[in-house]
C-alpha positions, 0 to 999 in steps of 0.5 A: 499500499503507497500510504505505508511506504511512505509513511515507514520512509517518512518517518526513516527520513525523521529518525533519531537514534538517540530518541529511538534509544531513550524511546525503548528505554522508557519502555522496557525495551519491549519495541523498537523506535525510529525516535519521532517525539510524540508531536513531530511524530503526528506532523509527518502521520497527518501530511501523510494520511492526508495526501493518501486520504482516499486509500486510508478511507477505503482500507483501514483496517487492513492498513491499521493491521497491516501497521500493527505487524510492523516492529517500530512502535511508532507504527502501532501508534498510527494505526491505531489512532487511523481506526479511532477516526476513520471507525468511530460511529461504523462499528460493526457487531463481529469487531470485538474479534479485531479489538480483541486480537489489538488489545492482545497485541503489541501490549503495553500500557500505551497502547492498551490504554489508547486502545481501551478507551478510544476502541473497545470503548467506542465499539461499546457504545455502538453496541450496548448489547455486546457490554455482558459477555464482552467484558465478562469475557475479557475480565475472566481472561488470563490475559492480564491486559484483556483484563485491563480493558475492562476496567478501563473501558469506561474511561469518558463514559462521565454520566453513562457510565455502568458504576455497578458493573465498574465495581463489580469488575472492581471486585473482582480484581481488588486482591491481584499482584499487577501492577497494571492491574491495580492501578488500573482500578483507580484511574477507573474510580478516580475518572468517575469520581469527577462524576459521582464523587461520594459514590466512589468514596463509599466504595473505597471506604467499604472493600478491602482495595490494595493500597496502590488501588486505593490511593489511586482512586483518592487522590483527587478527593477531600475527606473533609 
């Protein structure tokens, strides 16, 4: 695809070995990087995208899938950003299989958090009848990142948040020793506290959350 070739060429031309080393270290050496910082990467990406707009619009899923199979982390970010824009309002019911594959492929907090909120979260807003089965399956999975996505998918839902569901998932995972699960519980509760602080306070006070989850959940709340 001409878009992908043009994007790879542009990223290679803008690569920075020193930045790439630091960025890879920050991500625990899980992925190689071109070394392009976020603002510059997005500017280059938008330029190439604009030049190939029709190709991307017609082949968004295929392009994203191919980009996500590449090594460099910046290409994974581009794949996610394409899907966020091109699929919003147009998710198919069976798209959940594709979304699940995204979550469990090249998994780390930076990709999973974005996919959870902006792709899984949007898909389930468009197909609310799929929430129960999807989140139950993800929450019961042995895959850490599916668990995390089940906790985080309602980020940004505000008043649309199903707090009963969020509480149930938090309770299910409250004893987890995984840092990324403890952190996710706290983050999800802290976010909902912006909508209903008393509900979050009451929940945290009566449940035996891990110290990290509790700290994160109550970070912006006062008990005065």
